[in-house]
MIROMAR-264036 format. One record per residue: residue number from 1; residue in one letter; x, y, z of N, C-alpha, C in turn. Coordinates in nm, 2 decimals. Each point is the difference from the previous one (the first is absolute). Layout:
<rs>
{r NUM, 'a', {X, Y, Z}, {X, Y, Z}, {X, Y, Z}}
...
</rs>
This chain:
<rs>
{r 1, 'm', {4.18, -5.86, 6.29}, {0.06, 0.00, 0.11}, {0.16, 0.01, -0.05}}
{r 2, 's', {0.06, 0.08, 0.06}, {0.15, 0.04, -0.04}, {0.10, -0.12, 0.03}}
{r 3, 'q', {0.12, -0.01, -0.06}, {0.09, -0.08, 0.04}, {0.05, 0.00, 0.15}}
{r 4, 's', {0.00, 0.13, 0.06}, {0.04, 0.02, 0.11}, {-0.08, -0.06, 0.11}}
{r 5, 'q', {-0.13, -0.03, -0.02}, {-0.09, -0.06, 0.09}, {-0.01, -0.14, -0.05}}
{r 6, 'r', {0.07, -0.06, -0.06}, {0.00, -0.15, -0.03}, {0.12, -0.07, 0.08}}
{r 7, 's', {-0.02, -0.12, 0.07}, {0.06, -0.09, 0.08}, {0.05, -0.12, -0.08}}
{r 8, 'i', {0.14, -0.03, 0.03}, {0.03, -0.13, -0.07}, {0.06, -0.07, 0.13}}
{r 9, 'l', {-0.03, -0.14, -0.01}, {0.09, -0.10, 0.09}, {0.10, -0.06, -0.08}}
{r 10, 'l', {0.12, 0.03, 0.04}, {0.12, -0.06, -0.08}, {0.04, -0.13, 0.11}}
{r 11, 'v', {-0.01, -0.10, -0.07}, {0.04, -0.13, 0.07}, {0.13, -0.05, -0.06}}
{r 12, 'e', {0.11, 0.01, 0.06}, {0.15, -0.05, -0.07}, {0.08, -0.03, 0.09}}
{r 13, 'd', {0.07, -0.11, 0.03}, {0.10, -0.04, 0.10}, {0.15, 0.05, -0.03}}
{r 14, 'h', {0.02, 0.01, -0.11}, {0.13, 0.07, -0.01}, {0.01, 0.16, 0.01}}
{r 15, 'h', {0.05, 0.02, 0.12}, {0.03, 0.13, 0.04}, {0.03, 0.13, -0.09}}
{r 16, 'd', {0.11, -0.03, -0.08}, {0.04, 0.09, -0.07}, {-0.12, 0.03, -0.11}}
{r 17, 'l', {-0.04, -0.09, -0.08}, {-0.09, 0.02, -0.10}, {-0.15, 0.07, 0.07}}
{r 18, 'a', {-0.03, -0.07, 0.10}, {-0.13, 0.09, 0.06}, {0.04, 0.12, 0.02}}
{r 19, 'e', {0.10, 0.06, 0.05}, {0.05, 0.12, 0.03}, {0.01, 0.09, -0.12}}
{r 20, 't', {0.04, -0.03, -0.13}, {-0.01, 0.05, -0.14}, {-0.11, 0.02, -0.04}}
{r 21, 'v', {-0.12, -0.13, 0.00}, {-0.11, 0.00, -0.06}, {-0.09, 0.11, 0.11}}
{r 22, 'g', {0.01, 0.00, 0.12}, {-0.08, 0.09, 0.07}, {0.05, 0.14, -0.04}}
{r 23, 'm', {0.11, 0.02, 0.03}, {0.03, 0.16, -0.02}, {-0.07, 0.03, -0.15}}
{r 24, 'f', {0.03, -0.08, -0.08}, {-0.04, 0.04, -0.14}, {-0.14, 0.02, -0.02}}
{r 25, 'l', {-0.09, -0.08, 0.06}, {-0.15, 0.00, 0.01}, {-0.03, 0.15, 0.08}}
{r 26, 'e', {0.06, 0.02, 0.10}, {-0.01, 0.13, 0.07}, {0.04, 0.11, -0.07}}
{r 27, 's', {0.07, 0.00, -0.07}, {0.05, 0.12, -0.07}, {-0.10, 0.02, -0.12}}
{r 28, 'q', {-0.08, -0.09, -0.03}, {-0.10, 0.00, -0.12}, {-0.16, 0.04, 0.08}}
{r 29, 'g', {0.02, 0.01, 0.15}, {-0.10, 0.06, 0.08}, {-0.09, -0.10, 0.06}}
{r 30, 'y', {0.06, -0.12, 0.01}, {-0.10, -0.12, 0.09}, {0.06, -0.01, 0.14}}
{r 31, 'i', {-0.10, -0.02, 0.03}, {0.02, -0.02, 0.19}, {0.05, -0.16, -0.02}}
{r 32, 'v', {0.09, -0.05, 0.05}, {0.06, -0.13, 0.03}, {0.02, -0.07, 0.12}}
{r 33, 'd', {-0.08, -0.10, 0.01}, {0.03, -0.09, 0.13}, {0.08, -0.14, -0.05}}
{r 34, 'y', {0.07, -0.05, 0.08}, {0.09, -0.09, -0.01}, {-0.01, -0.14, 0.11}}
{r 35, 'a', {0.01, -0.09, -0.06}, {0.01, -0.13, 0.05}, {0.09, -0.09, -0.07}}
{r 36, 's', {0.11, -0.07, 0.10}, {0.11, -0.06, -0.06}, {-0.04, -0.16, 0.01}}
{r 37, 'd', {-0.10, -0.05, 0.02}, {-0.03, -0.14, -0.02}, {-0.15, -0.02, 0.01}}
{r 38, 'g', {-0.04, -0.12, -0.05}, {-0.15, -0.02, -0.03}, {-0.10, 0.02, 0.13}}
{r 39, 'l', {0.03, -0.05, 0.07}, {-0.09, -0.01, 0.14}, {-0.01, 0.17, 0.05}}
{r 40, 'a', {0.09, 0.09, -0.01}, {-0.01, 0.11, 0.01}, {-0.10, 0.07, -0.08}}
{r 41, 'a', {0.03, -0.03, -0.14}, {-0.07, 0.05, -0.10}, {-0.16, 0.00, 0.01}}
{r 42, 'v', {-0.05, -0.13, 0.05}, {-0.14, -0.05, 0.01}, {-0.03, 0.09, 0.11}}
{r 43, 'q', {0.09, 0.02, 0.08}, {-0.07, 0.06, 0.15}, {-0.05, 0.14, -0.04}}
{r 44, 'l', {0.13, 0.07, -0.07}, {-0.03, 0.15, -0.03}, {-0.13, 0.01, -0.11}}
{r 45, 'a', {-0.02, -0.09, -0.09}, {-0.11, 0.01, -0.08}, {-0.13, -0.03, 0.07}}
{r 46, 't', {0.02, -0.06, 0.13}, {-0.13, -0.05, 0.08}, {-0.03, 0.14, 0.06}}
{r 47, 'e', {0.11, 0.08, 0.02}, {-0.04, 0.11, 0.10}, {-0.04, 0.14, -0.07}}
{r 48, 'e', {0.07, 0.00, -0.12}, {-0.02, 0.09, -0.08}, {-0.06, 0.03, -0.12}}
{r 49, 'd', {-0.04, 0.06, -0.09}, {-0.04, 0.02, -0.14}, {0.10, 0.06, -0.07}}
{r 50, 'f', {0.05, -0.08, -0.09}, {0.09, 0.08, -0.11}, {-0.06, -0.03, -0.15}}
{r 51, 'd', {0.06, 0.09, -0.05}, {-0.05, 0.03, -0.14}, {0.07, -0.09, -0.11}}
{r 52, 'a', {0.12, -0.07, 0.04}, {0.06, -0.08, -0.08}, {0.10, -0.07, 0.09}}
{r 53, 'i', {0.02, -0.12, -0.03}, {0.13, -0.09, 0.06}, {0.11, -0.03, -0.10}}
{r 54, 'v', {0.12, 0.02, 0.03}, {0.10, -0.03, -0.10}, {0.06, -0.13, 0.09}}
{r 55, 'l', {-0.01, -0.14, -0.06}, {0.00, -0.09, 0.09}, {0.13, -0.09, -0.06}}
{r 56, 'd', {0.12, -0.02, 0.11}, {0.10, -0.07, -0.08}, {-0.05, -0.17, 0.02}}
{r 57, 'l', {0.04, -0.08, -0.09}, {-0.04, -0.14, -0.02}, {0.07, -0.08, 0.10}}
{r 58, 'n', {0.15, 0.02, 0.02}, {0.09, -0.09, 0.08}, {-0.01, 0.08, 0.15}}
{r 59, 'l', {-0.08, -0.05, 0.09}, {0.02, 0.06, 0.13}, {0.03, -0.11, 0.12}}
{r 60, 'p', {0.06, 0.07, 0.13}, {-0.01, -0.11, 0.10}, {-0.13, 0.00, 0.05}}
{r 61, 'g', {-0.01, -0.13, 0.09}, {-0.13, -0.01, 0.05}, {-0.10, -0.07, -0.10}}
{r 62, 'i', {-0.08, 0.09, -0.06}, {-0.08, -0.05, -0.10}, {0.05, 0.07, -0.11}}
{r 63, 'd', {-0.03, -0.05, -0.13}, {0.05, 0.08, -0.13}, {-0.09, 0.08, -0.04}}
{r 64, 'g', {-0.01, 0.06, -0.13}, {-0.09, 0.11, -0.03}, {-0.11, -0.08, -0.04}}
{r 65, 'i', {0.03, -0.14, -0.08}, {-0.14, -0.07, -0.03}, {-0.08, 0.01, 0.10}}
{r 66, 'e', {0.04, -0.08, 0.14}, {-0.10, -0.01, 0.10}, {-0.05, 0.14, 0.05}}
{r 67, 'v', {0.09, 0.10, 0.02}, {-0.06, 0.12, 0.04}, {-0.10, 0.05, -0.10}}
{r 68, 'c', {-0.01, -0.01, -0.12}, {-0.09, 0.04, -0.11}, {-0.11, -0.10, 0.02}}
{r 69, 'r', {0.00, -0.11, 0.04}, {-0.11, -0.10, 0.01}, {-0.09, 0.05, 0.13}}
{r 70, 'r', {0.09, 0.03, 0.09}, {-0.08, 0.04, 0.12}, {-0.07, 0.13, -0.01}}
{r 71, 'l', {0.05, 0.07, -0.08}, {-0.06, 0.14, -0.01}, {-0.13, -0.02, -0.07}}
{r 72, 'r', {-0.02, -0.06, -0.11}, {-0.09, -0.04, -0.07}, {-0.12, -0.10, 0.06}}
{r 73, 'k', {0.06, -0.11, 0.05}, {-0.06, -0.11, 0.04}, {-0.06, 0.02, 0.16}}
{r 74, 'e', {0.07, 0.07, 0.06}, {-0.03, -0.02, 0.15}, {-0.04, 0.15, 0.07}}
{r 75, 'l', {0.06, 0.12, -0.08}, {-0.01, 0.12, 0.07}, {-0.12, 0.07, -0.11}}
{r 76, 'y', {-0.01, -0.06, -0.12}, {-0.08, 0.06, -0.08}, {0.04, 0.14, -0.06}}
{r 77, 'k', {0.12, -0.01, -0.02}, {0.05, 0.14, -0.03}, {0.01, 0.01, -0.13}}
{r 78, 'a', {-0.05, 0.10, -0.08}, {0.00, -0.02, -0.14}, {0.13, 0.12, -0.05}}
{r 79, 't', {0.09, 0.05, 0.08}, {0.10, 0.11, 0.00}, {0.08, -0.06, -0.16}}
{r 80, 'p', {0.05, 0.09, -0.08}, {0.07, -0.03, -0.11}, {0.13, -0.05, 0.05}}
{r 81, 'v', {0.05, -0.11, -0.06}, {0.13, -0.08, 0.04}, {0.09, 0.00, -0.12}}
{r 82, 'i', {0.11, 0.07, 0.00}, {0.11, -0.03, -0.11}, {0.10, -0.09, 0.08}}
{r 83, 'm', {0.07, -0.12, -0.09}, {0.08, -0.08, 0.08}, {0.14, 0.03, -0.05}}
{r 84, 'l', {0.10, -0.01, 0.09}, {0.13, 0.04, -0.05}, {0.08, -0.15, 0.02}}
{r 85, 't', {0.06, -0.04, -0.11}, {0.09, -0.11, 0.03}, {0.10, -0.04, -0.12}}
{r 86, 'a', {0.10, -0.08, 0.05}, {0.11, -0.02, -0.10}, {-0.04, -0.11, -0.09}}
{r 87, 'r', {-0.10, -0.04, 0.03}, {-0.06, -0.15, -0.04}, {-0.06, 0.06, -0.16}}
{r 88, 'd', {0.03, -0.06, -0.09}, {-0.09, 0.04, -0.13}, {-0.03, -0.11, -0.10}}
{r 89, 'q', {-0.02, -0.11, 0.09}, {-0.09, -0.12, -0.07}, {-0.15, 0.02, -0.02}}
{r 90, 'l', {-0.03, -0.03, -0.09}, {-0.17, -0.01, -0.04}, {-0.08, -0.03, 0.11}}
{r 91, 'd', {0.05, -0.10, 0.06}, {-0.07, -0.10, 0.14}, {-0.01, 0.06, 0.11}}
{r 92, 'd', {0.12, 0.11, 0.02}, {-0.01, 0.08, 0.13}, {-0.07, 0.11, -0.03}}
{r 93, 'k', {-0.02, 0.07, -0.10}, {-0.11, 0.09, -0.04}, {-0.14, -0.04, 0.02}}
{r 94, 'l', {-0.03, -0.13, -0.04}, {-0.13, -0.01, -0.03}, {-0.05, -0.05, 0.16}}
{r 95, 'q', {0.08, -0.05, 0.08}, {-0.01, -0.03, 0.14}, {-0.04, 0.15, 0.05}}
{r 96, 'g', {0.09, 0.08, -0.02}, {-0.04, 0.13, 0.05}, {-0.14, 0.07, -0.03}}
{r 97, 'f', {-0.03, -0.02, -0.13}, {-0.11, 0.05, -0.06}, {-0.12, -0.08, 0.09}}
{r 98, 'd', {0.02, -0.16, -0.01}, {-0.10, -0.08, 0.07}, {-0.06, 0.06, 0.13}}
{r 99, 'v', {0.10, 0.05, 0.10}, {-0.02, 0.04, 0.11}, {-0.07, 0.13, 0.01}}
{r 100, 'g', {0.00, 0.07, -0.11}, {-0.04, 0.13, 0.01}, {0.07, 0.12, -0.04}}
{r 101, 'a', {0.14, -0.04, -0.03}, {0.07, 0.14, -0.06}, {-0.05, 0.07, -0.09}}
{r 102, 'd', {0.01, 0.11, 0.02}, {-0.04, 0.08, -0.14}, {0.11, 0.04, -0.15}}
{r 103, 'd', {0.13, -0.03, 0.10}, {0.09, 0.06, -0.13}, {0.14, -0.08, 0.06}}
{r 104, 'y', {0.11, 0.00, -0.08}, {0.09, -0.08, 0.03}, {0.15, 0.09, -0.06}}
{r 105, 'l', {0.10, 0.01, 0.08}, {0.11, 0.07, -0.06}, {0.11, -0.06, 0.05}}
{r 106, 'v', {0.10, -0.05, -0.11}, {0.12, -0.10, 0.04}, {0.12, 0.09, 0.01}}
{r 107, 'k', {0.08, -0.04, 0.10}, {0.11, 0.07, 0.02}, {0.11, -0.03, -0.07}}
{r 108, 'p', {0.08, 0.09, -0.04}, {0.02, 0.14, 0.04}, {-0.09, 0.09, -0.08}}
{r 109, 'f', {-0.06, 0.09, 0.06}, {-0.10, 0.07, -0.08}, {0.03, 0.17, 0.02}}
{r 110, 'e', {-0.05, 0.05, -0.09}, {0.01, 0.17, 0.03}, {-0.09, 0.06, 0.06}}
{r 111, 'm', {0.04, 0.09, 0.10}, {-0.08, 0.07, 0.09}, {-0.08, 0.08, -0.05}}
{r 112, 'p', {-0.02, 0.05, -0.11}, {-0.11, 0.06, -0.08}, {-0.11, -0.09, -0.06}}
{r 113, 'e', {0.04, -0.13, -0.04}, {-0.09, -0.11, -0.04}, {-0.10, -0.03, 0.14}}
{r 114, 'l', {0.05, -0.02, 0.11}, {-0.03, -0.03, 0.12}, {-0.14, 0.10, 0.04}}
{r 115, 'a', {0.06, 0.15, -0.03}, {-0.08, 0.10, 0.04}, {-0.13, 0.00, -0.09}}
{r 116, 'v', {0.02, -0.01, -0.14}, {-0.08, -0.03, -0.08}, {-0.12, -0.08, 0.00}}
{r 117, 'r', {0.07, -0.11, 0.06}, {-0.11, -0.11, 0.00}, {-0.09, -0.01, 0.11}}
{r 118, 'v', {0.07, 0.07, 0.11}, {-0.07, 0.02, 0.13}, {-0.12, 0.09, -0.02}}
{r 119, 'e', {0.03, 0.12, -0.04}, {-0.06, 0.10, -0.05}, {-0.16, -0.07, -0.06}}
{r 120, 'a', {0.03, -0.07, -0.12}, {-0.09, -0.06, -0.08}, {-0.11, -0.10, 0.07}}
{r 121, 'l', {0.08, -0.06, 0.07}, {-0.09, -0.10, 0.08}, {-0.09, 0.06, 0.12}}
{r 122, 'i', {0.07, 0.12, 0.06}, {-0.09, 0.07, 0.09}, {-0.12, 0.08, -0.10}}
{r 123, 'r', {0.04, 0.06, -0.10}, {-0.11, 0.08, -0.06}, {-0.10, -0.08, -0.04}}
{r 124, 'r', {0.03, -0.13, -0.04}, {-0.10, -0.09, -0.05}, {-0.09, -0.07, 0.09}}
{r 125, 'd', {0.05, -0.01, 0.12}, {-0.07, -0.02, 0.13}, {-0.09, 0.12, 0.04}}
{r 126, 'k', {0.04, 0.10, -0.03}, {-0.06, 0.10, 0.07}, {-0.11, 0.06, -0.13}}
{r 127, 'g', {0.01, -0.07, -0.11}, {-0.11, 0.03, -0.11}, {0.06, 0.12, -0.06}}
{r 128, 'd', {0.11, 0.03, 0.02}, {0.04, 0.15, -0.08}, {0.11, -0.06, -0.09}}
{r 129, 'v', {-0.08, -0.03, -0.11}, {0.07, -0.04, -0.12}, {-0.02, 0.09, -0.14}}
{r 130, 's', {-0.03, 0.13, 0.05}, {-0.07, 0.08, -0.15}, {0.12, 0.05, -0.07}}
{r 131, 'd', {0.16, 0.02, 0.07}, {0.10, 0.05, -0.05}, {0.11, -0.11, 0.00}}
{r 132, 't', {-0.01, -0.15, -0.02}, {0.10, -0.11, 0.00}, {0.05, 0.03, -0.14}}
{r 133, 'v', {-0.08, 0.07, -0.10}, {0.02, -0.04, -0.15}, {0.01, 0.15, -0.06}}
{r 134, 'y', {0.12, 0.04, -0.02}, {0.03, 0.16, -0.07}, {-0.01, -0.04, -0.17}}
{r 135, 'k', {-0.04, 0.11, -0.04}, {-0.01, 0.00, -0.15}, {0.05, 0.14, -0.05}}
{r 136, 'i', {0.10, 0.00, -0.06}, {0.06, 0.13, -0.08}, {0.04, -0.02, -0.12}}
{r 137, 'a', {-0.06, 0.07, -0.08}, {0.01, -0.03, -0.17}, {-0.01, -0.15, -0.02}}
{r 138, 'n', {0.12, -0.06, -0.05}, {-0.02, -0.15, -0.05}, {0.07, -0.08, 0.11}}
{r 139, 'l', {0.04, 0.06, 0.12}, {0.05, -0.06, 0.11}, {-0.09, -0.06, 0.12}}
{r 140, 'e', {-0.01, -0.10, 0.01}, {-0.07, -0.07, 0.14}, {0.07, -0.08, 0.10}}
{r 141, 'l', {-0.05, 0.05, 0.13}, {0.08, -0.06, 0.11}, {-0.08, -0.03, 0.09}}
{r 142, 'd', {0.01, -0.16, 0.02}, {-0.11, -0.06, 0.10}, {0.08, -0.03, 0.12}}
{r 143, 't', {-0.02, 0.08, 0.12}, {0.10, -0.02, 0.11}, {-0.03, -0.11, 0.06}}
{r 144, 'e', {-0.14, -0.07, 0.00}, {-0.02, -0.12, 0.08}, {0.03, -0.11, -0.06}}
{r 145, 'r', {0.01, -0.01, -0.13}, {0.04, -0.12, -0.08}, {0.14, 0.01, -0.02}}
{r 146, 'm', {0.07, 0.11, 0.01}, {0.15, 0.05, -0.03}, {0.05, -0.02, -0.12}}
{r 147, 'v', {-0.11, 0.03, -0.11}, {0.02, 0.01, -0.14}, {0.00, 0.13, -0.05}}
{r 148, 'a', {0.10, 0.01, -0.10}, {0.01, 0.14, -0.08}, {-0.01, -0.02, -0.14}}
{r 149, 'i', {-0.10, 0.06, -0.07}, {-0.02, -0.02, -0.15}, {0.00, 0.13, -0.09}}
{r 150, 'r', {0.08, 0.00, -0.12}, {-0.01, 0.11, -0.07}, {-0.04, -0.03, -0.14}}
{r 151, 'd', {-0.09, 0.06, -0.06}, {-0.03, -0.05, -0.15}, {-0.04, -0.12, -0.02}}
{r 152, 'g', {-0.04, -0.09, 0.12}, {-0.06, -0.14, -0.02}, {0.11, -0.08, 0.03}}
{r 153, 'k', {0.14, 0.05, 0.02}, {0.12, -0.06, 0.03}, {0.01, -0.03, 0.18}}
{r 154, 'r', {0.05, -0.09, 0.03}, {-0.01, -0.04, 0.14}, {0.14, 0.05, 0.05}}
{r 155, 'l', {0.05, 0.09, 0.09}, {0.14, 0.04, 0.03}, {0.06, -0.09, 0.12}}
{r 156, 't', {0.13, -0.02, -0.03}, {0.04, -0.08, 0.11}, {0.09, 0.12, 0.09}}
{r 157, 'l', {-0.03, 0.00, 0.12}, {0.06, 0.14, 0.06}, {0.05, -0.10, 0.17}}
{r 158, 's', {0.09, 0.08, 0.03}, {0.09, -0.05, 0.11}, {-0.10, 0.05, 0.13}}
{r 159, 'p', {0.01, -0.05, 0.10}, {-0.10, 0.08, 0.11}, {0.05, 0.13, 0.02}}
{r 160, 'r', {0.10, 0.06, 0.00}, {0.02, 0.14, 0.02}, {-0.05, 0.08, -0.12}}
{r 161, 's', {0.01, -0.03, -0.11}, {-0.04, 0.06, -0.11}, {-0.15, -0.01, 0.00}}
{r 162, 'f', {-0.07, -0.11, 0.04}, {-0.10, 0.01, 0.02}, {-0.08, 0.11, 0.11}}
{r 163, 'e', {0.05, 0.01, 0.08}, {-0.01, 0.09, 0.11}, {0.02, 0.14, -0.02}}
{r 164, 'i', {0.11, 0.06, -0.12}, {-0.02, 0.11, -0.03}, {-0.10, 0.03, -0.10}}
{r 165, 'l', {-0.04, -0.09, -0.08}, {-0.11, 0.03, -0.11}, {-0.11, 0.00, 0.08}}
{r 166, 'r', {-0.03, -0.06, 0.12}, {-0.13, 0.00, 0.08}, {0.01, 0.12, 0.05}}
{r 167, 'v', {0.10, 0.07, 0.07}, {0.00, 0.15, 0.07}, {-0.04, 0.08, -0.11}}
{r 168, 'l', {0.06, -0.01, -0.11}, {0.01, 0.12, -0.13}, {-0.15, -0.01, -0.03}}
{r 169, 'm', {-0.07, -0.12, -0.03}, {-0.11, 0.01, -0.04}, {-0.13, 0.05, 0.10}}
{r 170, 'r', {0.04, -0.05, 0.10}, {-0.10, 0.02, 0.13}, {-0.02, 0.15, 0.01}}
{r 171, 'r', {0.12, 0.07, -0.04}, {0.02, 0.15, 0.03}, {-0.03, 0.10, -0.10}}
{r 172, 'a', {-0.01, -0.09, -0.13}, {-0.02, 0.10, -0.12}, {-0.12, 0.07, 0.02}}
{r 173, 'p', {-0.01, 0.12, -0.08}, {0.10, 0.06, -0.05}, {0.10, 0.07, 0.05}}
{r 174, 'a', {0.01, -0.02, 0.15}, {0.09, 0.09, 0.08}, {0.17, -0.04, -0.02}}
{r 175, 'v', {0.09, 0.08, 0.01}, {0.15, -0.02, 0.00}, {0.04, -0.06, 0.11}}
{r 176, 'v', {0.06, -0.15, -0.02}, {0.03, -0.04, 0.13}, {0.17, 0.03, 0.03}}
{r 177, 's', {0.03, 0.04, 0.13}, {0.16, 0.05, 0.00}, {0.10, -0.13, 0.02}}
{r 178, 'r', {0.11, 0.03, -0.02}, {0.11, -0.10, 0.02}, {-0.03, -0.02, 0.15}}
{r 179, 'r', {-0.01, 0.07, 0.09}, {0.02, -0.03, 0.13}, {-0.12, -0.08, 0.03}}
{r 180, 'e', {-0.12, 0.03, -0.05}, {-0.15, -0.06, 0.04}, {0.03, -0.16, -0.07}}
{r 181, 'l', {0.07, -0.02, -0.12}, {0.01, -0.14, -0.05}, {0.06, -0.07, 0.08}}
{r 182, 'e', {0.13, 0.06, 0.04}, {0.09, -0.07, 0.09}, {-0.07, -0.06, 0.15}}
{r 183, 'k', {-0.06, 0.10, 0.05}, {-0.09, -0.03, 0.12}, {-0.11, -0.11, -0.03}}
{r 184, 'e', {-0.05, -0.02, -0.10}, {-0.07, -0.10, -0.04}, {0.05, -0.14, -0.01}}
{r 185, 'l', {0.13, 0.00, -0.04}, {0.07, -0.10, -0.03}, {0.07, -0.07, 0.12}}
{r 186, 'w', {0.08, 0.09, 0.08}, {0.10, -0.06, 0.09}, {-0.06, 0.07, 0.14}}
{r 187, 'g', {-0.10, 0.08, 0.01}, {-0.01, 0.05, 0.15}, {0.12, 0.14, 0.01}}
{r 188, 'd', {0.04, -0.05, 0.12}, {0.14, 0.10, 0.05}, {0.11, -0.05, -0.04}}
{r 189, 'e', {0.01, -0.14, -0.06}, {0.12, -0.06, -0.01}, {0.04, 0.00, -0.16}}
{r 190, 'v', {0.01, 0.13, -0.06}, {0.02, 0.02, -0.13}, {0.16, -0.06, -0.02}}
{r 191, 'p', {0.02, -0.07, -0.12}, {0.13, -0.07, -0.02}, {0.12, 0.13, -0.03}}
{r 192, 'd', {0.11, -0.01, 0.00}, {0.09, 0.09, 0.00}, {0.00, 0.04, -0.15}}
{r 193, 's', {-0.01, -0.09, -0.09}, {0.03, -0.02, -0.12}, {-0.12, 0.07, -0.10}}
{r 194, 'd', {0.01, 0.04, -0.12}, {-0.13, 0.06, -0.05}, {-0.08, -0.14, -0.07}}
{r 195, 'a', {-0.05, -0.05, 0.10}, {-0.08, -0.13, -0.03}, {-0.12, 0.05, -0.08}}
{r 196, 'l', {-0.05, 0.11, 0.05}, {-0.12, 0.04, -0.09}, {0.02, 0.03, -0.12}}
{r 197, 'r', {0.10, 0.07, -0.05}, {0.03, 0.02, -0.14}, {0.00, -0.14, -0.09}}
{r 198, 's', {0.05, -0.11, 0.06}, {0.02, -0.12, -0.06}, {-0.14, -0.07, 0.00}}
{r 199, 'h', {-0.09, -0.01, 0.09}, {-0.11, -0.03, -0.01}, {-0.07, 0.09, -0.11}}
{r 200, 'l', {-0.02, 0.11, 0.01}, {-0.09, 0.09, -0.12}, {0.06, -0.04, -0.14}}
{r 201, 'y', {0.14, -0.02, -0.03}, {0.03, -0.03, -0.09}, {-0.05, -0.12, -0.05}}
{r 202, 'n', {0.01, -0.12, 0.08}, {-0.06, -0.12, -0.04}, {-0.15, 0.00, -0.02}}
{r 203, 'l', {-0.08, 0.09, 0.07}, {-0.12, 0.01, -0.02}, {-0.04, 0.06, -0.12}}
{r 204, 'r', {0.06, 0.11, -0.06}, {0.00, 0.07, -0.11}, {0.02, -0.10, -0.13}}
{r 205, 'r', {0.11, -0.10, 0.03}, {0.00, -0.09, -0.10}, {-0.09, -0.11, -0.02}}
{r 206, 'i', {-0.07, -0.02, 0.08}, {-0.13, -0.10, 0.00}, {-0.11, 0.06, -0.04}}
{r 207, 'v', {-0.04, 0.13, 0.07}, {-0.12, 0.07, -0.03}, {0.01, 0.08, -0.13}}
{r 208, 'd', {0.10, 0.06, -0.02}, {0.02, 0.09, -0.11}, {0.05, -0.02, -0.11}}
{r 209, 'k', {0.10, -0.05, 0.00}, {0.12, -0.02, -0.13}, {-0.09, -0.11, -0.10}}
{r 210, 'p', {-0.07, -0.09, 0.01}, {-0.05, -0.09, -0.10}, {-0.12, 0.07, -0.07}}
{r 211, 'f', {-0.04, 0.11, 0.06}, {-0.12, 0.07, -0.07}, {0.04, 0.16, -0.04}}
{r 212, 'd', {-0.12, 0.04, -0.09}, {0.05, 0.11, -0.05}, {-0.01, 0.13, 0.08}}
{r 213, 't', {-0.06, 0.01, 0.09}, {-0.02, 0.11, 0.10}, {0.06, -0.02, 0.13}}
{r 214, 'a', {0.07, 0.07, 0.05}, {0.05, -0.01, 0.13}, {-0.08, 0.06, 0.09}}
{r 215, 'l', {-0.05, -0.07, 0.12}, {-0.10, 0.04, 0.10}, {0.07, 0.05, 0.13}}
{r 216, 'i', {0.13, -0.04, 0.03}, {0.05, 0.04, 0.10}, {0.09, 0.10, -0.01}}
{r 217, 'e', {-0.03, 0.13, 0.06}, {0.05, 0.12, -0.03}, {0.09, 0.07, 0.12}}
{r 218, 't', {0.12, 0.06, -0.03}, {0.09, 0.05, 0.12}, {-0.01, 0.15, -0.01}}
{r 219, 'l', {-0.04, 0.08, 0.10}, {-0.02, 0.12, -0.01}, {0.11, 0.07, 0.09}}
{r 220, 'p', {0.13, 0.03, -0.05}, {0.10, 0.05, 0.05}, {0.00, 0.09, 0.14}}
{r 221, 'g', {0.03, -0.04, 0.10}, {0.01, 0.06, 0.11}, {-0.13, -0.02, 0.10}}
{r 222, 'q', {-0.08, -0.09, -0.06}, {-0.15, 0.01, 0.06}, {-0.02, -0.17, 0.01}}
{r 223, 'g', {0.00, -0.08, -0.07}, {0.00, -0.12, 0.02}, {-0.06, -0.10, -0.14}}
{r 224, 'f', {-0.12, -0.07, 0.03}, {-0.03, -0.09, -0.13}, {-0.14, -0.02, 0.02}}
{r 225, 'r', {-0.06, -0.03, -0.12}, {-0.13, -0.02, -0.01}, {-0.05, -0.09, -0.12}}
{r 226, 'i', {-0.11, -0.03, 0.00}, {-0.06, -0.08, -0.14}, {-0.06, 0.09, -0.08}}
{r 227, 'a', {0.03, 0.01, -0.11}, {-0.05, 0.10, -0.09}, {-0.12, -0.08, -0.07}}
{r 228, 'g', {-0.10, 0.08, -0.05}, {-0.14, -0.02, -0.04}, {-0.10, -0.04, 0.09}}
{r 229, 'a', {0.02, 0.06, 0.13}, {-0.10, 0.01, 0.12}, {-0.05, 0.12, 0.02}}
{r 230, 'd', {0.02, 0.10, -0.06}, {-0.06, 0.13, 0.00}, {-0.15, -0.02, -0.01}}
</rs>
C-alpha cells in the first residue's frame, strides 16, 4: 500500500499545531482527517477506518487517555495510536501504554520524527516490515526502533539527520537530489536558510568523521548518495 492510500486521524485541539502537523503529513502523501476534541475523535474512529491515529493527550471533553481506552475496550479498534503530549513523566507514558497506545512523542517534536514513527507503526500493523532495517557496508539503520549503528557503535542522530539518512539508505544506490531531500524533510515549506547544508554537515560529522571510510557522497550538480550500496 502506498502512503498516498494511507489515512490518518489527527486529534489536536491547538488549531495552529494541528494545521502545521496536518499540512506536513499531507505533504508526505497521507490523507489526513481532523478532530479537535476527544468525543469527535471517538465518533470519527467509529465511522471510519484509519491506518493510524495521532492523538493529543490533553483534549477538551475527554482526554487522549479516555479516547484510547474507548477505542480499545469499547470499539475494539486495533488502529495504531501515537500520543502527542507536553507531559514527559514516566507515569503519564505508562498510563498511555496501559490503555493501548503504541507510541509516545513529547512536545515539542520534529515533524520528520513524527512521520517516521507513524510510518513505522502503520507498516508494522500491516505486516510490511521487510525494509524497516537498512544495511549498507558497516552502517545499519533500524527505522522502527529509531536506531543507527555503524561498525557496532550506536550513533546519536537528531530527527532531521535520521530522516536524511533514512531517505539516502532507502533510495541507495540512487542519487537523491537536493530538492528531493528538502521535500522529504519539509514538504513545501522549505526554510529560507540553507538548513539542509547544516543538517548534512552534522550527519557527516556523526556518521563519517569518526570512521576510516566516508559513506555519504556529494555528487556536484546531482545530489547525494550512500557509497558502498552498488
